[in-house]
Backbone as JSON, one array per atom type, in Angstrom:
{
  "sequence": "MTPSIVQFLKSVEIFKSLTEKELAILAPLMVSKDFAENFVVVEEGQVGDTFFLIQSGMVSITRGNGNSKTFIAHLSEGQHFGEAALFQDQKRIANVEVSEPTRLLALSRSKFEEFLRTEPAGASRFLLQLVKQLLVRLEKAGSRIGLNTFDPLDSSEIEACLSGKSVS",
  "N": [[109.79, -29.76, -59.14], [107.82, -30.03, -57.22], [108.85, -30.69, -54.55], [109.8, -28.14, -53.71], [107.43, -26.7, -53.69], [106.1, -28.07, -51.63], [107.76, -27.31, -49.46], [107.27, -24.55, -49.49], [104.49, -24.53, -48.92], [104.5, -25.43, -46.3], [105.23, -23.19, -44.92], [103.06, -21.54, -44.98], [100.26, -20.28, -43.34], [97.62, -21.46, -43.5], [98.15, -24.03, -44.32], [99.76, -25.19, -42.42], [98.82, -27.14, -40.59], [98.76, -29.48, -41.91], [100.1, -32.7, -42.62], [103.41, -33.88, -43.55], [103.09, -35.91, -45.44], [100.49, -35.36, -46.41], [100.86, -32.86, -47.51], [102.62, -33.53, -49.53], [100.96, -34.95, -51.17], [99.06, -33.0, -51.86], [100.6, -30.96, -53.13], [101.33, -31.69, -55.94], [98.86, -31.38, -57.07], [98.47, -28.74, -57.38], [98.99, -26.02, -59.6], [101.68, -24.21, -60.77], [102.01, -20.9, -61.73], [103.33, -18.23, -63.61], [103.06, -14.71, -63.7], [102.96, -11.57, -65.42], [103.47, -8.13, -64.58], [100.52, -6.17, -64.24], [98.8, -8.03, -65.36], [95.52, -9.4, -65.49], [94.31, -11.54, -63.32], [91.92, -12.45, -62.17], [88.69, -11.54, -62.94], [86.19, -9.35, -61.95], [82.85, -10.51, -61.72], [83.13, -12.63, -63.47], [82.74, -16.18, -63.64], [84.4, -18.46, -61.52], [86.58, -21.29, -60.83], [88.8, -21.69, -59.33], [91.19, -21.57, -56.73], [93.66, -19.41, -55.46], [97.04, -19.16, -54.44], [99.53, -17.02, -53.35], [102.76, -17.36, -54.25], [105.05, -15.91, -54.74], [105.63, -12.32, -55.17], [103.1, -9.79, -55.8], [99.64, -8.89, -55.66], [96.85, -6.78, -56.6], [93.75, -6.05, -55.27], [90.68, -5.09, -56.5], [87.5, -3.37, -56.95], [84.92, -2.91, -59.38], [85.34, -1.19, -62.55], [87.43, 0.28, -65.18], [87.51, 3.81, -64.9], [86.15, 3.78, -62.52], [87.22, 2.14, -60.61], [87.68, 0.72, -57.4], [90.05, 0.53, -54.89], [90.83, -2.25, -52.92], [92.67, -3.99, -51.5], [96.13, -4.99, -51.1], [97.71, -8.07, -51.73], [100.18, -10.41, -50.8], [103.08, -12.59, -50.78], [102.27, -15.81, -49.55], [99.66, -15.21, -49.01], [96.2, -15.51, -50.01], [93.48, -15.95, -52.48], [90.19, -16.24, -53.93], [88.82, -18.22, -52.59], [86.09, -19.03, -52.37], [85.58, -20.25, -54.76], [86.42, -22.84, -54.51], [84.18, -24.17, -53.57], [81.78, -23.59, -54.9], [80.09, -22.63, -57.97], [80.22, -19.36, -58.59], [79.92, -15.9, -59.26], [82.9, -13.97, -59.47], [83.76, -11.6, -56.96], [85.45, -9.49, -57.09], [88.21, -7.8, -58.78], [91.44, -9.09, -59.57], [94.58, -8.08, -59.94], [97.89, -8.31, -61.17], [100.54, -6.81, -59.46], [103.25, -6.73, -59.6], [105.88, -8.73, -61.05], [104.75, -12.02, -60.57], [104.29, -15.16, -58.92], [101.91, -17.64, -58.82], [100.2, -20.22, -57.12], [97.87, -22.41, -58.25], [94.84, -23.92, -57.42], [92.45, -25.95, -58.52], [88.89, -26.51, -58.26], [88.12, -29.15, -58.85], [90.51, -30.56, -58.43], [90.89, -29.97, -55.71], [88.67, -31.3, -54.67], [89.47, -33.9, -55.27], [91.64, -34.14, -53.52], [90.21, -33.87, -51.12], [88.71, -36.28, -51.19], [90.8, -38.21, -51.12], [92.36, -37.53, -48.91], [90.75, -36.92, -46.45], [90.95, -36.06, -43.72], [93.15, -34.33, -43.69], [92.2, -32.43, -45.55], [90.05, -31.44, -44.14], [91.33, -30.22, -41.94], [92.75, -28.23, -43.32], [90.54, -26.76, -44.31], [89.41, -25.86, -41.89], [91.43, -24.05, -41.02], [91.29, -22.24, -43.1], [88.69, -21.23, -42.78], [89.02, -19.97, -40.3], [90.86, -17.9, -41.01], [89.28, -16.51, -42.88], [87.29, -15.58, -41.21], [88.75, -13.78, -39.66], [89.42, -11.91, -41.67], [86.84, -11.03, -42.26], [86.12, -9.81, -39.85], [88.03, -7.72, -39.8], [87.25, -6.33, -42.07], [84.69, -5.56, -41.35], [85.27, -3.84, -39.19], [86.51, -1.78, -40.5], [84.46, -0.55, -41.84], [82.96, 0.36, -39.85], [81.45, -1.48, -38.37], [81.37, -2.77, -35.47], [80.32, -4.87, -34.11], [80.82, -7.51, -34.63], [81.41, -10.67, -33.39], [83.85, -12.8, -33.28], [84.03, -16.34, -33.71], [85.6, -18.66, -31.51], [88.32, -21.07, -31.77], [87.42, -23.59, -30.75], [84.66, -23.36, -31.0], [84.37, -23.15, -33.8], [85.4, -25.69, -34.56], [83.45, -27.3, -33.34], [81.21, -26.6, -34.8], [81.95, -27.56, -37.35], [82.02, -30.28, -36.86], [79.44, -30.89, -36.34], [78.45, -30.63, -33.8], [76.63, -28.98, -31.1], [76.84, -25.43, -30.54], [77.58, -23.5, -27.77]],
  "CA": [[109.27, -28.55, -58.52], [106.92, -30.34, -56.13], [109.49, -30.5, -53.24], [109.84, -26.69, -53.33], [106.04, -26.34, -53.34], [105.83, -28.59, -50.28], [108.46, -26.46, -48.52], [106.56, -23.3, -49.4], [103.22, -24.71, -48.24], [104.78, -25.57, -44.87], [105.4, -21.85, -44.37], [101.82, -20.8, -45.11], [99.46, -20.54, -42.13], [96.47, -22.38, -43.74], [98.65, -25.36, -44.57], [100.65, -25.64, -41.35], [98.31, -28.25, -39.84], [98.84, -30.64, -42.76], [101.3, -33.53, -42.41], [104.32, -33.96, -44.68], [102.48, -36.79, -46.46], [99.34, -34.66, -47.0], [101.4, -31.76, -48.36], [103.23, -34.18, -50.69], [99.81, -35.31, -52.02], [98.43, -31.82, -52.32], [101.45, -30.12, -53.94], [101.24, -31.91, -57.38], [97.52, -30.99, -57.53], [98.54, -27.3, -57.61], [99.69, -25.63, -60.77], [102.45, -23.02, -60.62], [101.87, -20.04, -62.92], [104.0, -16.95, -63.46], [102.3, -13.63, -64.32], [103.66, -10.3, -65.57], [102.77, -6.95, -63.98], [99.26, -5.65, -64.85], [97.95, -9.11, -65.87], [94.32, -9.57, -64.68], [94.1, -12.95, -62.98], [90.51, -12.67, -61.89], [87.89, -10.37, -63.31], [84.92, -9.27, -61.25], [81.69, -10.91, -62.51], [83.39, -13.92, -64.09], [82.62, -17.37, -62.76], [85.67, -19.12, -61.39], [86.63, -22.54, -60.09], [90.19, -21.88, -58.89], [91.75, -20.91, -55.54], [95.04, -19.02, -55.75], [97.94, -18.86, -53.33], [100.64, -16.22, -53.87], [104.06, -17.95, -53.88], [105.92, -14.71, -54.74], [105.03, -11.2, -55.82], [102.0, -9.05, -55.16], [98.51, -8.59, -56.49], [95.96, -5.76, -56.09], [92.31, -6.4, -55.29], [89.86, -3.87, -56.74], [86.11, -3.59, -57.35], [84.57, -2.0, -60.45], [86.19, -1.21, -63.75], [87.76, 1.58, -65.78], [87.76, 4.92, -63.98], [85.42, 3.65, -61.29], [87.84, 1.08, -59.75], [87.96, 1.03, -56.01], [91.09, -0.3, -54.36], [90.43, -2.96, -51.7], [93.83, -4.43, -50.72], [97.25, -5.66, -51.73], [98.01, -9.34, -51.15], [101.54, -10.81, -51.17], [103.51, -13.99, -50.54], [101.61, -16.57, -48.49], [98.25, -14.88, -48.93], [95.38, -16.28, -51.0], [92.23, -15.39, -52.9], [89.42, -17.17, -54.69], [88.43, -19.33, -51.73], [84.72, -19.49, -52.64], [85.59, -21.07, -55.98], [86.56, -24.26, -54.13], [82.94, -24.77, -53.15], [80.59, -23.35, -55.78], [80.19, -21.7, -59.12], [79.63, -18.07, -58.35], [80.7, -14.83, -59.92], [83.94, -13.36, -58.65], [83.29, -10.35, -56.39], [86.47, -8.44, -57.23], [89.26, -8.0, -59.75], [92.73, -9.34, -59.02], [95.54, -7.69, -60.93], [99.25, -8.47, -60.73], [101.2, -5.53, -59.24], [104.69, -6.9, -59.91], [105.97, -10.15, -61.46], [104.15, -12.85, -59.47], [104.06, -16.59, -59.13], [100.74, -18.1, -58.11], [99.88, -21.63, -57.12], [96.46, -22.51, -58.53], [94.18, -25.19, -57.06], [91.09, -26.03, -59.08], [87.9, -27.2, -57.43], [88.19, -30.62, -59.07], [91.71, -31.06, -57.77], [90.66, -29.9, -54.27], [87.73, -32.4, -54.37], [90.33, -35.1, -55.28], [92.35, -34.11, -52.22], [89.21, -34.15, -50.08], [88.41, -37.73, -51.24], [91.94, -39.04, -50.75], [92.9, -37.13, -47.63], [89.7, -36.12, -45.8], [91.38, -35.44, -42.47], [93.98, -33.21, -44.04], [91.39, -31.4, -46.17], [89.24, -30.85, -43.04], [92.22, -29.31, -41.17], [92.95, -27.08, -44.22], [89.32, -25.94, -44.32], [89.28, -25.19, -40.59], [92.34, -22.92, -41.05], [90.77, -21.3, -44.09], [87.56, -20.58, -42.13], [89.59, -19.05, -39.31], [91.42, -16.71, -41.69], [88.22, -15.74, -43.46], [86.61, -14.85, -40.12], [89.63, -12.62, -39.33], [89.19, -10.93, -42.74], [85.5, -10.47, -42.09], [86.15, -8.91, -38.69], [88.77, -6.52, -40.18], [86.45, -5.55, -43.03], [83.59, -4.98, -40.58], [85.7, -2.71, -38.39], [86.84, -0.67, -41.43], [83.23, 0.16, -42.25], [82.28, 0.77, -38.62], [80.67, -2.54, -37.73], [82.16, -3.3, -34.39], [79.54, -5.87, -33.35], [81.19, -8.85, -35.01], [82.04, -11.45, -32.32], [84.34, -14.0, -33.97], [84.03, -17.64, -33.02], [86.97, -19.15, -31.2], [88.67, -22.34, -32.46], [86.58, -24.71, -30.29], [83.35, -23.19, -31.6], [84.49, -23.51, -35.22], [85.55, -27.12, -34.62], [82.17, -27.88, -32.99], [80.36, -26.4, -35.98], [82.36, -28.5, -38.39], [81.77, -31.67, -36.46], [78.02, -31.05, -36.16], [78.03, -30.48, -32.38], [76.05, -27.67, -30.88], [77.7, -24.36, -30.05], [76.9, -22.8, -26.71]],
  "C": [[108.4, -28.87, -57.31], [107.58, -30.23, -54.72], [109.53, -29.03, -52.75], [108.43, -26.19, -53.0], [105.7, -26.8, -51.98], [106.48, -27.71, -49.21], [107.74, -25.1, -48.37], [105.28, -23.46, -48.61], [103.37, -24.87, -46.74], [104.86, -24.18, -44.19], [104.12, -21.03, -44.36], [100.84, -21.24, -44.04], [98.36, -21.55, -42.4], [96.87, -23.76, -44.05], [99.48, -25.96, -43.44], [100.15, -26.87, -40.57], [98.35, -29.55, -40.69], [100.15, -31.38, -42.51], [102.16, -33.45, -43.71], [103.71, -34.8, -45.82], [101.32, -36.08, -47.19], [99.82, -33.53, -47.93], [101.98, -32.38, -49.63], [102.16, -34.62, -51.66], [99.18, -34.1, -52.65], [99.28, -31.06, -53.35], [101.31, -30.43, -55.49], [99.84, -31.59, -57.93], [97.48, -29.5, -57.84], [99.36, -27.03, -58.82], [100.37, -24.3, -60.54], [102.38, -22.21, -61.88], [102.54, -18.71, -62.63], [103.2, -15.91, -64.28], [103.1, -12.33, -64.35], [102.81, -9.19, -64.89], [101.62, -6.54, -64.88], [98.4, -6.78, -65.44], [96.74, -9.25, -64.91], [94.11, -11.04, -64.54], [92.65, -13.31, -62.81], [89.77, -11.35, -62.23], [86.5, -10.46, -62.61], [83.75, -9.64, -62.22], [81.88, -12.22, -63.29], [83.22, -15.05, -63.15], [83.95, -18.08, -62.7], [85.62, -20.42, -60.63], [88.02, -22.81, -59.52], [90.5, -20.98, -57.7], [93.2, -20.61, -55.88], [95.78, -18.71, -54.46], [99.17, -18.15, -53.94], [101.99, -16.84, -53.32], [105.14, -16.81, -53.83], [105.26, -13.59, -55.46], [103.92, -10.58, -55.05], [100.88, -8.86, -56.17], [97.67, -7.48, -55.8], [94.5, -6.26, -56.27], [91.53, -5.1, -55.47], [88.4, -4.35, -57.06], [85.82, -2.56, -58.46], [85.5, -2.11, -61.62], [86.45, 0.2, -64.3], [88.11, 2.62, -64.76], [87.07, 4.77, -62.64], [85.94, 2.51, -60.44], [88.06, 1.58, -58.34], [88.97, 0.04, -55.46], [90.6, -0.92, -53.05], [91.69, -3.33, -50.87], [94.94, -4.92, -51.67], [97.39, -7.02, -51.01], [99.41, -9.73, -51.64], [101.8, -12.23, -50.72], [102.83, -14.62, -49.33], [100.14, -16.27, -48.35], [97.52, -15.54, -50.11], [94.13, -15.55, -51.35], [91.51, -16.45, -53.72], [88.89, -18.37, -53.91], [87.06, -19.92, -52.06], [84.67, -20.4, -53.85], [85.86, -22.54, -55.67], [85.24, -24.97, -53.85], [81.79, -24.66, -54.12], [80.92, -22.5, -56.99], [79.46, -20.41, -58.69], [80.52, -17.02, -58.98], [81.75, -14.27, -58.89], [83.46, -11.98, -58.2], [84.28, -9.23, -56.53], [87.39, -8.8, -58.38], [90.55, -8.28, -59.01], [93.72, -9.07, -60.13], [96.95, -7.81, -60.36], [99.94, -7.1, -60.62], [102.66, -5.55, -59.59], [104.77, -8.34, -60.37], [105.67, -11.1, -60.27], [104.05, -14.26, -59.89], [102.91, -17.02, -58.2], [100.7, -19.62, -58.17], [98.35, -21.7, -57.26], [95.93, -23.92, -58.17], [92.76, -25.14, -57.54], [90.17, -26.76, -58.13], [87.99, -28.68, -57.61], [89.4, -31.25, -58.4], [91.57, -31.04, -56.21], [89.69, -31.04, -53.88], [88.47, -33.74, -54.38], [91.07, -35.21, -53.97], [91.36, -34.43, -51.1], [88.84, -35.61, -50.04], [89.57, -38.58, -50.72], [92.52, -38.76, -49.36], [91.88, -36.31, -46.82], [90.1, -35.49, -44.5], [92.22, -34.22, -42.76], [93.17, -32.05, -44.66], [90.54, -30.69, -45.13], [90.09, -29.86, -42.23], [92.51, -28.02, -42.02], [91.7, -26.17, -44.19], [89.07, -25.21, -43.03], [90.21, -23.95, -40.54], [91.81, -21.84, -41.99], [89.57, -20.53, -43.47], [88.06, -19.55, -41.11], [90.11, -17.77, -39.93], [90.31, -15.91, -42.3], [87.43, -14.98, -42.4], [87.43, -13.63, -39.68], [89.44, -11.53, -40.36], [87.85, -10.24, -42.57], [85.48, -9.47, -40.95], [86.9, -7.61, -39.08], [87.92, -5.65, -41.14], [85.28, -4.9, -42.3], [84.07, -3.75, -39.8], [86.06, -1.52, -39.29], [85.58, 0.11, -41.81], [82.36, 0.49, -41.01], [81.36, -0.25, -37.96], [81.54, -3.2, -36.67], [81.42, -4.36, -33.57], [79.89, -7.28, -33.68], [81.89, -9.55, -33.85], [82.51, -12.72, -32.94], [84.26, -15.23, -33.08], [85.46, -18.01, -32.64], [87.12, -20.55, -31.82], [87.75, -23.51, -32.03], [85.17, -24.59, -30.86], [83.34, -23.53, -33.08], [84.56, -25.02, -35.38], [84.23, -27.83, -34.31], [81.19, -27.74, -34.14], [80.68, -27.38, -37.11], [82.06, -29.93, -38.1], [80.3, -31.93, -36.21], [77.55, -30.96, -34.72], [77.4, -29.1, -32.19], [77.05, -26.72, -30.27], [76.95, -23.62, -28.97], [77.19, -21.34, -26.73]]
}
């Protein structure tokens, strides 16, 4: 199954900067899981340590519970959630429920740390792409609630921050 995971990862924006070798090392660290419609993958308030990538299907992101659920977004193939879990123990900020039969690739924090130790350059490129996507999400979320003052960093500013250089 790993070769098909490598092929899939090549098509996902946050992994496109990784080499074939790095993808071949990362793929077996990910666990493929199939979920039925209505399965709750992530529950708001629970502490998690896993990042998820949607290989096929769709999930719904909501806040709250019961009758007071607020819909946030649908995510589908190639999109991801649970990024913060790669870095720290913190409570999940939303619910993630499967909208249709879905296959997820799960990467635990410990497996990501293993990848970071063995392939630091590849892990750094992955993190840079992840930060870029999260900044885009932040900008979109801000504009939805009327915050038009967000000035996203460009790639050179992000790279400077990650390398410890000053940003002008």
